[in-house]
All heavy atoms as TSV, in Angstrom:
chain	resi	resn	atom	element	x	y	z
A	1	MET	N	N	96.470	88.670	120.886
A	1	MET	CA	C	95.246	87.958	121.228
A	1	MET	C	C	94.046	88.766	120.770
A	1	MET	O	O	94.107	89.981	120.638
A	1	MET	CB	C	95.175	87.739	122.729
A	1	MET	CG	C	96.208	86.789	123.274
A	1	MET	SD	S	96.045	86.543	125.059
A	1	MET	CE	C	94.724	85.364	125.090
A	2	LYS	N	N	92.963	88.076	120.608
A	2	LYS	CA	C	91.735	88.746	120.214
A	2	LYS	C	C	90.909	89.067	121.455
A	2	LYS	O	O	91.083	88.461	122.518
A	2	LYS	CB	C	90.919	87.847	119.286
A	2	LYS	CG	C	91.608	87.590	117.963
A	2	LYS	CD	C	90.684	86.899	117.025
A	2	LYS	CE	C	91.353	86.786	115.677
A	2	LYS	NZ	N	90.423	86.437	114.635
A	3	ALA	N	N	89.989	90.007	121.303
A	3	ALA	CA	C	89.150	90.421	122.423
A	3	ALA	C	C	88.289	89.259	122.908
A	3	ALA	O	O	88.010	89.150	124.106
A	3	ALA	CB	C	88.279	91.605	122.020
A	4	SER	N	N	87.875	88.389	122.009
A	4	SER	CA	C	87.055	87.246	122.417
A	4	SER	C	C	87.814	86.327	123.364
A	4	SER	O	O	87.231	85.734	124.276
A	4	SER	CB	C	86.579	86.475	121.190
A	4	SER	OG	O	87.684	85.978	120.464
A	5	GLU	N	N	89.122	86.223	123.169
A	5	GLU	CA	C	89.937	85.401	124.070
A	5	GLU	C	C	90.052	86.060	125.436
A	5	GLU	O	O	90.060	85.379	126.463
A	5	GLU	CB	C	91.322	85.191	123.469
A	5	GLU	CG	C	91.309	84.405	122.180
A	5	GLU	CD	C	92.655	84.345	121.498
A	5	GLU	OE1	O	93.665	84.745	122.116
A	5	GLU	OE2	O	92.704	83.904	120.340
A	6	PHE	N	N	90.130	87.384	125.455
A	6	PHE	CA	C	90.199	88.102	126.726
A	6	PHE	C	C	88.871	88.033	127.473
A	6	PHE	O	O	88.843	88.012	128.692
A	6	PHE	CB	C	90.580	89.567	126.505
A	6	PHE	CG	C	92.022	89.769	126.100
A	6	PHE	CD1	C	92.339	90.529	124.996
A	6	PHE	CD2	C	93.058	89.202	126.814
A	6	PHE	CE1	C	93.646	90.735	124.619
A	6	PHE	CE2	C	94.376	89.387	126.451
A	6	PHE	CZ	C	94.671	90.154	125.344
A	7	ARG	N	N	87.765	88.001	126.739
A	7	ARG	CA	C	86.448	87.959	127.389
A	7	ARG	C	C	86.200	86.635	128.112
A	7	ARG	O	O	85.360	86.564	128.998
A	7	ARG	CB	C	85.358	88.216	126.355
A	7	ARG	CG	C	85.282	89.657	125.933
A	7	ARG	CD	C	84.063	89.964	125.083
A	7	ARG	NE	N	84.008	91.383	124.795
A	7	ARG	CZ	C	84.481	91.952	123.683
A	7	ARG	NH1	N	85.030	91.194	122.749
A	7	ARG	NH2	N	84.389	93.245	123.505
A	8	LYS	N	N	86.936	85.604	127.753
A	8	LYS	CA	C	86.792	84.298	128.398
A	8	LYS	C	C	87.523	84.248	129.739
A	8	LYS	O	O	87.300	83.344	130.527
A	8	LYS	CB	C	87.327	83.201	127.484
A	8	LYS	CG	C	86.524	83.016	126.220
A	8	LYS	CD	C	87.143	81.980	125.316
A	8	LYS	CE	C	86.382	81.879	124.007
A	8	LYS	NZ	N	87.026	80.944	123.069
A	9	MET	N	N	88.375	85.233	130.001
A	9	MET	CA	C	89.178	85.254	131.226
A	9	MET	C	C	88.416	85.936	132.358
A	9	MET	O	O	87.529	86.751	132.119
A	9	MET	CB	C	90.478	86.012	130.988
A	9	MET	CG	C	91.392	85.430	129.955
A	9	MET	SD	S	92.793	86.509	129.706
A	9	MET	CE	C	94.071	85.351	129.425
A	10	SER	N	N	88.807	85.600	133.584
A	10	SER	CA	C	88.227	86.269	134.743
A	10	SER	C	C	88.925	87.605	134.945
A	10	SER	O	O	89.966	87.885	134.334
A	10	SER	CB	C	88.388	85.403	135.989
A	10	SER	OG	O	89.754	85.331	136.349
A	11	SER	N	N	88.373	88.424	135.820
A	11	SER	CA	C	88.962	89.746	136.051
A	11	SER	C	C	90.353	89.638	136.680
A	11	SER	O	O	91.234	90.449	136.387
A	11	SER	CB	C	88.045	90.603	136.916
A	11	SER	OG	O	87.846	90.005	138.171
A	12	GLU	N	N	90.559	88.642	137.523
A	12	GLU	CA	C	91.879	88.446	138.124
A	12	GLU	C	C	92.914	88.077	137.067
A	12	GLU	O	O	94.029	88.593	137.063
A	12	GLU	CB	C	91.816	87.359	139.197
A	12	GLU	CG	C	91.022	87.743	140.410
A	12	GLU	CD	C	90.893	86.602	141.398
A	12	GLU	OE1	O	91.497	85.535	141.163
A	12	GLU	OE2	O	90.192	86.783	142.400
A	13	GLU	N	N	92.534	87.180	136.157
A	13	GLU	CA	C	93.435	86.798	135.076
A	13	GLU	C	C	93.742	87.989	134.171
A	13	GLU	O	O	94.875	88.152	133.714
A	13	GLU	CB	C	92.829	85.669	134.242
A	13	GLU	CG	C	92.730	84.354	134.968
A	13	GLU	CD	C	91.961	83.310	134.183
A	13	GLU	OE1	O	91.050	83.669	133.413
A	13	GLU	OE2	O	92.282	82.118	134.356
A	14	LEU	N	N	92.733	88.811	133.931
A	14	LEU	CA	C	92.926	89.989	133.091
A	14	LEU	C	C	93.887	90.982	133.741
A	14	LEU	O	O	94.730	91.573	133.060
A	14	LEU	CB	C	91.590	90.663	132.799
A	14	LEU	CG	C	90.679	89.925	131.817
A	14	LEU	CD1	C	89.303	90.558	131.795
A	14	LEU	CD2	C	91.280	89.915	130.425
A	15	ASN	N	N	93.753	91.158	135.051
A	15	ASN	CA	C	94.669	92.068	135.754
A	15	ASN	C	C	96.104	91.550	135.699
A	15	ASN	O	O	97.042	92.331	135.508
A	15	ASN	CB	C	94.224	92.274	137.197
A	15	ASN	CG	C	93.043	93.203	137.306
A	15	ASN	OD1	O	92.935	94.165	136.562
A	15	ASN	ND2	N	92.147	92.902	138.225
A	16	GLU	N	N	96.283	90.244	135.852
A	16	GLU	CA	C	97.615	89.654	135.747
A	16	GLU	C	C	98.170	89.821	134.335
A	16	GLU	O	O	99.347	90.135	134.147
A	16	GLU	CB	C	97.567	88.171	136.114
A	16	GLU	CG	C	97.302	87.902	137.575
A	16	GLU	CD	C	97.134	86.429	137.881
A	16	GLU	OE1	O	97.425	85.589	136.988
A	16	GLU	OE2	O	96.706	86.107	138.996
A	17	LYS	N	N	97.315	89.617	133.344
A	17	LYS	CA	C	97.722	89.765	131.948
A	17	LYS	C	C	98.120	91.215	131.661
A	17	LYS	O	O	99.108	91.469	130.963
A	17	LYS	CB	C	96.566	89.334	131.038
A	17	LYS	CG	C	96.895	89.326	129.580
A	17	LYS	CD	C	97.801	88.175	129.241
A	17	LYS	CE	C	97.958	88.051	127.743
A	17	LYS	NZ	N	98.917	87.025	127.379
A	18	LEU	N	N	97.376	92.161	132.234
A	18	LEU	CA	C	97.664	93.580	132.045
A	18	LEU	C	C	99.033	93.934	132.613
A	18	LEU	O	O	99.827	94.628	131.961
A	18	LEU	CB	C	96.576	94.429	132.694
A	18	LEU	CG	C	96.684	95.935	132.523
A	18	LEU	CD1	C	96.636	96.318	131.059
A	18	LEU	CD2	C	95.574	96.626	133.288
A	19	VAL	N	N	99.336	93.435	133.787
A	19	VAL	CA	C	100.651	93.694	134.401
A	19	VAL	C	C	101.751	93.107	133.528
A	19	VAL	O	O	102.777	93.752	133.269
A	19	VAL	CB	C	100.703	93.115	135.829
A	19	VAL	CG1	C	102.112	93.142	136.370
A	19	VAL	CG2	C	99.751	93.871	136.735
A	20	GLY	N	N	101.540	91.897	133.035
A	20	GLY	CA	C	102.532	91.255	132.171
A	20	GLY	C	C	102.748	92.006	130.867
A	20	GLY	O	O	103.881	92.167	130.411
A	21	LEU	N	N	101.653	92.487	130.285
A	21	LEU	CA	C	101.765	93.237	129.037
A	21	LEU	C	C	102.493	94.556	129.239
A	21	LEU	O	O	103.277	94.983	128.391
A	21	LEU	CB	C	100.378	93.483	128.441
A	21	LEU	CG	C	99.705	92.277	127.795
A	21	LEU	CD1	C	98.246	92.591	127.486
A	21	LEU	CD2	C	100.443	91.861	126.543
A	22	LYS	N	N	102.261	95.208	130.377
A	22	LYS	CA	C	102.957	96.461	130.654
A	22	LYS	C	C	104.452	96.234	130.838
A	22	LYS	O	O	105.272	97.029	130.390
A	22	LYS	CB	C	102.359	97.145	131.889
A	22	LYS	CG	C	101.008	97.773	131.618
A	22	LYS	CD	C	100.491	98.520	132.821
A	22	LYS	CE	C	99.168	99.200	132.515
A	22	LYS	NZ	N	98.683	99.982	133.664
A	23	LYS	N	N	104.806	95.108	131.473
A	23	LYS	CA	C	106.223	94.766	131.612
A	23	LYS	C	C	106.836	94.491	130.238
A	23	LYS	O	O	107.950	94.935	129.941
A	23	LYS	CB	C	106.402	93.547	132.516
A	23	LYS	CG	C	106.194	93.841	133.976
A	23	LYS	CD	C	106.419	92.594	134.809
A	23	LYS	CE	C	106.118	92.869	136.267
A	23	LYS	NZ	N	106.268	91.652	137.087
A	24	ASP	N	N	106.113	93.747	129.415
A	24	ASP	CA	C	106.599	93.458	128.067
A	24	ASP	C	C	106.823	94.747	127.280
A	24	ASP	O	O	107.833	94.893	126.590
A	24	ASP	CB	C	105.601	92.575	127.309
A	24	ASP	CG	C	105.547	91.161	127.831
A	24	ASP	OD1	O	106.458	90.765	128.597
A	24	ASP	OD2	O	104.585	90.446	127.479
A	25	LEU	N	N	105.874	95.677	127.393
A	25	LEU	CA	C	105.994	96.945	126.685
A	25	LEU	C	C	107.223	97.713	127.154
A	25	LEU	O	O	107.957	98.288	126.341
A	25	LEU	CB	C	104.729	97.783	126.876
A	25	LEU	CG	C	104.692	99.126	126.149
A	25	LEU	CD1	C	104.812	98.934	124.646
A	25	LEU	CD2	C	103.412	99.872	126.495
A	26	PHE	N	N	107.474	97.692	128.449
A	26	PHE	CA	C	108.653	98.368	128.986
A	26	PHE	C	C	109.933	97.790	128.378
A	26	PHE	O	O	110.808	98.521	127.912
A	26	PHE	CB	C	108.684	98.246	130.514
A	26	PHE	CG	C	109.954	98.761	131.134
A	26	PHE	CD1	C	110.161	100.117	131.284
A	26	PHE	CD2	C	110.939	97.884	131.548
A	26	PHE	CE1	C	111.341	100.593	131.849
A	26	PHE	CE2	C	112.115	98.351	132.116
A	26	PHE	CZ	C	112.313	99.714	132.263
A	27	PHE	N	N	110.026	96.448	128.367
A	27	PHE	CA	C	111.224	95.815	127.838
A	27	PHE	C	C	111.358	96.012	126.327
A	27	PHE	O	O	112.463	96.163	125.807
A	27	PHE	CB	C	111.266	94.333	128.205
A	27	PHE	CG	C	111.534	94.094	129.658
A	27	PHE	CD1	C	110.612	93.455	130.458
A	27	PHE	CD2	C	112.719	94.531	130.231
A	27	PHE	CE1	C	110.853	93.244	131.813
A	27	PHE	CE2	C	112.980	94.328	131.580
A	27	PHE	CZ	C	112.042	93.683	132.367
A	28	LEU	N	N	110.227	96.040	125.627
A	28	LEU	CA	C	110.285	96.302	124.188
A	28	LEU	C	C	110.785	97.717	123.917
A	28	LEU	O	O	111.580	97.940	122.995
A	28	LEU	CB	C	108.902	96.100	123.557
A	28	LEU	CG	C	108.416	94.665	123.430
A	28	LEU	CD1	C	106.961	94.633	122.995
A	28	LEU	CD2	C	109.284	93.888	122.458
A	29	ARG	N	N	110.334	98.672	124.724
A	29	ARG	CA	C	110.802	100.048	124.559
A	29	ARG	C	C	112.294	100.159	124.865
A	29	ARG	O	O	113.013	100.903	124.192
A	29	ARG	CB	C	110.007	100.990	125.460
A	29	ARG	CG	C	108.625	101.269	124.953
A	29	ARG	CD	C	107.905	102.227	125.865
A	29	ARG	NE	N	106.628	102.621	125.291
A	29	ARG	CZ	C	105.630	103.129	125.994
A	29	ARG	NH1	N	105.766	103.327	127.293
A	29	ARG	NH2	N	104.503	103.459	125.412
A	30	MET	N	N	112.750	99.434	125.865
A	30	MET	CA	C	114.180	99.446	126.188
A	30	MET	C	C	114.993	98.861	125.028
A	30	MET	O	O	116.030	99.405	124.649
A	30	MET	CB	C	114.452	98.649	127.464
A	30	MET	CG	C	113.934	99.304	128.720
A	30	MET	SD	S	114.837	100.793	129.125
A	30	MET	CE	C	116.396	100.102	129.600
A	31	GLN	N	N	114.519	97.759	124.466
A	31	GLN	CA	C	115.215	97.149	123.338
A	31	GLN	C	C	115.220	98.091	122.136
A	31	GLN	O	O	116.217	98.195	121.416
A	31	GLN	CB	C	114.552	95.832	122.946
A	31	GLN	CG	C	114.779	94.718	123.929
A	31	GLN	CD	C	114.068	93.451	123.526
A	31	GLN	OE1	O	113.246	93.442	122.610
A	31	GLN	NE2	N	114.366	92.363	124.229
A	32	HIS	N	N	114.118	98.781	121.920
A	32	HIS	CA	C	114.030	99.714	120.799
A	32	HIS	C	C	115.002	100.881	120.983
A	32	HIS	O	O	115.647	101.321	120.022
A	32	HIS	CB	C	112.596	100.224	120.665
A	32	HIS	CG	C	112.358	101.078	119.467
A	32	HIS	ND1	N	112.454	100.589	118.192
A	32	HIS	CD2	C	112.039	102.380	119.346
A	32	HIS	CE1	C	112.208	101.553	117.338
A	32	HIS	NE2	N	111.949	102.663	118.013
A	33	ALA	N	N	115.132	101.352	122.202
A	33	ALA	CA	C	116.020	102.475	122.481
A	33	ALA	C	C	117.485	102.099	122.288
A	33	ALA	O	O	118.302	102.950	121.932
A	33	ALA	CB	C	115.795	102.987	123.896
A	34	THR	N	N	117.805	100.835	122.510
A	34	THR	CA	C	119.193	100.383	122.368
A	34	THR	C	C	119.432	99.677	121.030
A	34	THR	O	O	120.450	99.014	120.854
A	34	THR	CB	C	119.572	99.435	123.515
A	34	THR	OG1	O	118.677	98.319	123.515
A	34	THR	CG2	C	119.517	100.144	124.855
A	35	ASN	N	N	118.477	99.809	120.111
A	35	ASN	CA	C	118.568	99.221	118.763
A	35	ASN	C	C	118.739	97.706	118.782
A	35	ASN	O	O	119.443	97.147	117.953
A	35	ASN	CB	C	119.697	99.867	117.954
A	35	ASN	CG	C	119.403	101.293	117.614
A	35	ASN	OD1	O	118.253	101.649	117.376
A	35	ASN	ND2	N	120.426	102.119	117.617
A	36	GLN	N	N	118.113	97.041	119.735
A	36	GLN	CA	C	118.175	95.587	119.816
A	36	GLN	C	C	116.858	94.929	119.420
A	36	GLN	O	O	116.757	93.707	119.407
A	36	GLN	CB	C	118.544	95.151	121.232
A	36	GLN	CG	C	119.914	95.578	121.657
A	36	GLN	CD	C	120.213	95.191	123.092
A	36	GLN	OE1	O	119.318	94.781	123.829
A	36	GLN	NE2	N	121.465	95.332	123.491
A	37	LEU	N	N	115.852	95.727	119.092
A	37	LEU	CA	C	114.525	95.192	118.784
A	37	LEU	C	C	114.475	94.756	117.319
A	37	LEU	O	O	114.756	95.549	116.412
A	37	LEU	CB	C	113.458	96.250	119.068
A	37	LEU	CG	C	112.006	95.823	118.930
A	37	LEU	CD1	C	111.699	94.693	119.903
A	37	LEU	CD2	C	111.084	96.990	119.194
A	38	ASP	N	N	114.131	93.486	117.093
A	38	ASP	CA	C	114.070	92.948	115.735
A	38	ASP	C	C	112.804	93.394	115.008
A	38	ASP	O	O	112.850	93.723	113.828
A	38	ASP	CB	C	114.125	91.420	115.764
A	38	ASP	CG	C	115.451	90.904	116.296
A	38	ASP	OD1	O	116.469	91.602	116.128
A	38	ASP	OD2	O	115.455	89.817	116.883
A	39	ASN	N	N	111.676	93.374	115.705
A	39	ASN	CA	C	110.395	93.685	115.073
A	39	ASN	C	C	109.722	94.828	115.828
A	39	ASN	O	O	109.059	94.594	116.838
A	39	ASN	CB	C	109.516	92.430	115.067
A	39	ASN	CG	C	108.237	92.612	114.300
A	39	ASN	OD1	O	107.998	93.673	113.728
A	39	ASN	ND2	N	107.425	91.581	114.285
A	40	PRO	N	N	109.832	96.058	115.343
A	40	PRO	CA	C	109.227	97.198	116.045
A	40	PRO	C	C	107.697	97.141	116.104
A	40	PRO	O	O	107.084	97.811	116.933
A	40	PRO	CB	C	109.672	98.411	115.232
A	40	PRO	CG	C	110.727	97.949	114.315
A	40	PRO	CD	C	110.621	96.470	114.201
A	41	LEU	N	N	107.078	96.342	115.257
A	41	LEU	CA	C	105.620	96.229	115.281
A	41	LEU	C	C	105.115	95.558	116.560
A	41	LEU	O	O	103.937	95.681	116.901
A	41	LEU	CB	C	105.110	95.461	114.061
A	41	LEU	CG	C	105.237	96.188	112.726
A	41	LEU	CD1	C	104.759	95.299	111.595
A	41	LEU	CD2	C	104.469	97.482	112.748
A	42	ARG	N	N	105.995	94.857	117.265
A	42	ARG	CA	C	105.596	94.218	118.527
A	42	ARG	C	C	105.177	95.261	119.549
A	42	ARG	O	O	104.316	94.991	120.395
A	42	ARG	CB	C	106.727	93.356	119.076
A	42	ARG	CG	C	106.933	92.088	118.253
A	42	ARG	CD	C	107.885	91.127	118.885
A	42	ARG	NE	N	107.417	90.732	120.197
A	42	ARG	CZ	C	108.232	90.377	121.186
A	42	ARG	NH1	N	109.535	90.356	121.002
A	42	ARG	NH2	N	107.756	90.036	122.355
A	43	ILE	N	N	105.780	96.457	119.499
A	43	ILE	CA	C	105.386	97.527	120.418
A	43	ILE	C	C	103.933	97.893	120.171
A	43	ILE	O	O	103.138	97.995	121.104
A	43	ILE	CB	C	106.308	98.753	120.245
A	43	ILE	CG1	C	107.724	98.411	120.700
A	43	ILE	CG2	C	105.770	99.943	121.028
A	43	ILE	CD1	C	108.736	99.502	120.429
A	44	ARG	N	N	103.576	98.062	118.909
A	44	ARG	CA	C	102.204	98.421	118.553
A	44	ARG	C	C	101.219	97.323	118.958
A	44	ARG	O	O	100.156	97.602	119.510
A	44	ARG	CB	C	102.130	98.671	117.053
A	44	ARG	CG	C	100.773	99.068	116.565
A	44	ARG	CD	C	100.803	99.302	115.080
A	44	ARG	NE	N	99.479	99.652	114.614
A	44	ARG	CZ	C	99.143	99.690	113.356
A	44	ARG	NH1	N	100.031	99.427	112.424
A	44	ARG	NH2	N	97.921	100.007	112.998
A	45	GLU	N	N	101.578	96.079	118.682
A	45	GLU	CA	C	100.707	94.962	119.030
A	45	GLU	C	C	100.491	94.885	120.534
A	45	GLU	O	O	99.373	94.615	121.000
A	45	GLU	CB	C	101.300	93.652	118.522
A	45	GLU	CG	C	101.334	93.529	117.021
A	45	GLU	CD	C	102.145	92.340	116.543
A	45	GLU	OE1	O	102.733	91.635	117.394
A	45	GLU	OE2	O	102.212	92.140	115.316
A	46	THR	N	N	101.535	95.117	121.303
A	46	THR	CA	C	101.436	95.068	122.759
A	46	THR	C	C	100.542	96.196	123.265
A	46	THR	O	O	99.717	95.976	124.164
A	46	THR	CB	C	102.832	95.161	123.395
A	46	THR	OG1	O	103.655	94.119	122.847
A	46	THR	CG2	C	102.768	94.991	124.892
A	47	LYS	N	N	100.669	97.381	122.693
A	47	LYS	CA	C	99.803	98.496	123.088
A	47	LYS	C	C	98.341	98.183	122.791
A	47	LYS	O	O	97.456	98.480	123.598
A	47	LYS	CB	C	100.205	99.773	122.341
A	47	LYS	CG	C	101.465	100.415	122.829
A	47	LYS	CD	C	101.721	101.678	122.021
A	47	LYS	CE	C	102.956	102.403	122.458
A	47	LYS	NZ	N	103.174	103.631	121.670
A	48	HIS	N	N	98.090	97.559	121.648
A	48	HIS	CA	C	96.716	97.194	121.299
A	48	HIS	C	C	96.165	96.135	122.257
A	48	HIS	O	O	94.984	96.193	122.635
A	48	HIS	CB	C	96.654	96.695	119.855
A	48	HIS	CG	C	96.726	97.785	118.847
A	48	HIS	ND1	N	95.700	98.079	117.983
A	48	HIS	CD2	C	97.699	98.679	118.576
A	48	HIS	CE1	C	96.046	99.085	117.215
A	48	HIS	NE2	N	97.268	99.477	117.558
A	49	ASP	N	N	97.005	95.179	122.645
A	49	ASP	CA	C	96.569	94.167	123.606
A	49	ASP	C	C	96.245	94.800	124.958
A	49	ASP	O	O	95.266	94.412	125.607
A	49	ASP	CB	C	97.635	93.079	123.774
A	49	ASP	CG	C	97.652	92.097	122.617
A	49	ASP	OD1	O	96.660	92.041	121.867
A	49	ASP	OD2	O	98.662	91.382	122.470
A	50	ILE	N	N	97.052	95.776	125.382
A	50	ILE	CA	C	96.776	96.480	126.639
A	50	ILE	C	C	95.427	97.168	126.554
A	50	ILE	O	O	94.614	97.106	127.488
A	50	ILE	CB	C	97.910	97.476	126.966
A	50	ILE	CG1	C	99.183	96.718	127.355
A	50	ILE	CG2	C	97.494	98.434	128.079
A	50	ILE	CD1	C	100.418	97.592	127.475
A	51	ALA	N	N	95.160	97.818	125.434
A	51	ALA	CA	C	93.879	98.506	125.256
A	51	ALA	C	C	92.716	97.510	125.272
A	51	ALA	O	O	91.665	97.794	125.855
A	51	ALA	CB	C	93.889	99.293	123.958
A	52	ARG	N	N	92.911	96.344	124.656
A	52	ARG	CA	C	91.847	95.335	124.649
A	52	ARG	C	C	91.546	94.842	126.064
A	52	ARG	O	O	90.383	94.694	126.443
A	52	ARG	CB	C	92.254	94.161	123.764
A	52	ARG	CG	C	92.178	94.448	122.300
A	52	ARG	CD	C	92.485	93.198	121.485
A	52	ARG	NE	N	92.627	93.552	120.097
A	52	ARG	CZ	C	93.784	93.625	119.440
A	52	ARG	NH1	N	94.914	93.326	120.063
A	52	ARG	NH2	N	93.820	93.951	118.178
A	53	VAL	N	N	92.596	94.601	126.836
A	53	VAL	CA	C	92.405	94.125	128.209
A	53	VAL	C	C	91.670	95.186	129.027
A	53	VAL	O	O	90.729	94.876	129.764
A	53	VAL	CB	C	93.755	93.761	128.862
A	53	VAL	CG1	C	93.592	93.521	130.347
A	53	VAL	CG2	C	94.346	92.534	128.194
A	54	LYS	N	N	92.075	96.445	128.886
A	54	LYS	CA	C	91.417	97.514	129.631
A	54	LYS	C	C	89.955	97.656	129.226
A	54	LYS	O	O	89.097	97.915	130.071
A	54	LYS	CB	C	92.154	98.833	129.420
A	54	LYS	CG	C	93.466	98.918	130.158
A	54	LYS	CD	C	94.093	100.288	129.989
A	54	LYS	CE	C	95.355	100.424	130.815
A	54	LYS	NZ	N	95.934	101.786	130.700
A	55	THR	N	N	89.661	97.460	127.954
A	55	THR	CA	C	88.284	97.542	127.479
A	55	THR	C	C	87.438	96.436	128.082
A	55	THR	O	O	86.313	96.678	128.552
A	55	THR	CB	C	88.245	97.452	125.935
A	55	THR	OG1	O	89.004	98.535	125.399
A	55	THR	CG2	C	86.820	97.510	125.419
A	56	VAL	N	N	87.969	95.229	128.094
A	56	VAL	CA	C	87.213	94.088	128.648
A	56	VAL	C	C	87.024	94.290	130.157
A	56	VAL	O	O	85.942	93.999	130.692
A	56	VAL	CB	C	87.923	92.763	128.334
A	56	VAL	CG1	C	87.271	91.603	129.055
A	56	VAL	CG2	C	87.925	92.520	126.836
A	57	LEU	N	N	88.030	94.805	130.847
A	57	LEU	CA	C	87.897	95.083	132.283
A	57	LEU	C	C	86.810	96.132	132.524
A	57	LEU	O	O	86.021	96.008	133.481
A	57	LEU	CB	C	89.216	95.542	132.874
A	57	LEU	CG	C	90.256	94.460	133.147
A	57	LEU	CD1	C	91.587	95.066	133.523
A	57	LEU	CD2	C	89.772	93.530	134.243
A	58	ALA	N	N	86.737	97.144	131.678
A	58	ALA	CA	C	85.704	98.169	131.813
A	58	ALA	C	C	84.322	97.576	131.559
A	58	ALA	O	O	83.341	97.936	132.242
A	58	ALA	CB	C	85.967	99.318	130.859
A	59	GLU	N	N	84.215	96.668	130.598
A	59	GLU	CA	C	82.942	96.000	130.337
A	59	GLU	C	C	82.505	95.173	131.535
A	59	GLU	O	O	81.331	95.178	131.907
A	59	GLU	CB	C	83.061	95.090	129.107
A	59	GLU	CG	C	83.185	95.821	127.811
A	59	GLU	CD	C	83.476	94.898	126.638
A	59	GLU	OE1	O	83.644	93.670	126.861
A	59	GLU	OE2	O	83.534	95.396	125.502
A	60	LEU	N	N	83.440	94.469	132.153
A	60	LEU	CA	C	83.106	93.672	133.330
A	60	LEU	C	C	82.674	94.565	134.498
A	60	LEU	O	O	81.754	94.223	135.235
A	60	LEU	CB	C	84.304	92.811	133.749
A	60	LEU	CG	C	84.665	91.642	132.834
A	60	LEU	CD1	C	85.947	90.981	133.302
A	60	LEU	CD2	C	83.532	90.632	132.784
A	61	ALA	N	N	83.334	95.699	134.646
A	61	ALA	CA	C	82.972	96.620	135.724
A	61	ALA	C	C	81.595	97.223	135.487
A	61	ALA	O	O	80.846	97.457	136.451
A	61	ALA	CB	C	84.018	97.716	135.832
A	62	ALA	N	N	81.229	97.448	134.235
A	62	ALA	CA	C	79.925	98.034	133.916
A	62	ALA	C	C	78.803	97.037	134.163
A	62	ALA	O	O	77.664	97.429	134.459
A	62	ALA	CB	C	79.903	98.497	132.471
A	63	GLN	N	N	79.097	95.762	134.055
A	63	GLN	CA	C	78.080	94.733	134.269
A	63	GLN	C	C	77.719	94.563	135.736
A	63	GLN	O	O	76.662	94.082	136.067
A	63	GLN	CB	C	78.551	93.390	133.708
A	63	GLN	CG	C	78.592	93.356	132.207
A	63	GLN	CD	C	79.138	92.045	131.700
A	63	GLN	OE1	O	79.562	91.177	132.457
A	63	GLN	NE2	N	79.147	91.875	130.376
A	64	ARG	N	N	78.615	94.960	136.611
A	64	ARG	CA	C	78.393	94.747	138.045
A	64	ARG	C	C	77.508	95.793	138.610
A	64	ARG	O	O	77.112	96.744	138.401
A	64	ARG	CB	C	79.713	94.737	138.789
A	64	ARG	CG	C	80.511	93.525	138.421
A	64	ARG	CD	C	81.790	93.493	139.202
A	64	ARG	NE	N	82.572	92.343	138.752
A	64	ARG	CZ	C	83.795	92.131	139.115
A	64	ARG	NH1	N	84.422	92.950	139.919
A	64	ARG	NH2	N	84.440	91.087	138.678
């Protein structure tokens, strides 16, 4: 997802998305460790999405 899509979400939705992305990252790492991961770039994309969500959450916190 792009940062603009994350900026349209509320802080509650962003927190839920962050938890989901962290779970996805965990499962992707498990698949990678057991050589079951088809596309290793998904790990990188998920990490970038986590960073985007955290950035948008920090922006929302700074506005308050």
